[in-house]
C-alpha positions in Angstrom: 11.8 -1.7 14.2 9.3 -4.5 15.1 10.0 -8.2 14.9 8.3 -8.4 11.5 10.5 -5.6 10.1 7.9 -2.9 10.2 8.9 0.5 11.5 7.2 2.5 14.2 5.6 5.8 13.2 3.9 8.9 14.5 0.2 8.7 15.1 -2.4 11.1 16.6 -5.5 10.6 18.7 -8.6 11.1 16.6 -10.3 12.8 19.5 -7.8 15.3 20.8 -4.9 15.3 18.4 -2.2 14.2 21.0 0.8 12.6 19.2 2.2 9.2 20.1 4.8 6.9 18.7 2.8 3.9 17.4 3.0 0.6 15.6 0.5 -1.5 13.7 -1.1 -4.6 15.2 -1.4 -7.8 13.3 -5.0 -6.7 12.5 -3.8 -3.4 11.0 -4.9 -1.3 13.9 -2.8 1.7 15.0 -1.5 1.0 18.6 0.2 3.8 20.5 3.3 2.7 22.2 3.3 3.3 26.0 -0.5 4.0 25.9 -1.9 0.6 25.2 -5.2 1.5 27.0 -5.7 4.6 24.8 -5.0 8.3 25.0 -5.0 10.3 28.2 -8.3 12.0 26.9 -9.9 8.6 26.8 -9.8 8.2 23.0 -9.0 4.8 21.6 -8.8 5.6 17.8 -5.6 6.8 16.3 -4.5 7.8 12.8 -1.0 7.5 11.2 0.7 10.9 10.5 2.1 11.0 7.0 5.3 12.7 6.0 3.2 15.1 3.9 1.3 16.1 7.1 4.6 17.0 8.8 5.9 18.9 5.8 2.7 20.9 5.5 2.8 21.8 9.2 6.3 23.1 9.0 5.5 25.3 6.0 2.8 27.1 8.0 
């Protein structure tokens, strides 16, 4: 949990799909934890993974 009470969440790189634990910045941007300079592929854009995405993947 962050100082503001927000929970960390799962996010994926928009370029390669690698998954990271992430948090939101004060500006609302997704920031991967432990990869503050971006993904190992060079990507710097990340999307939050919803619970529905996880449920759909496990049904496949």
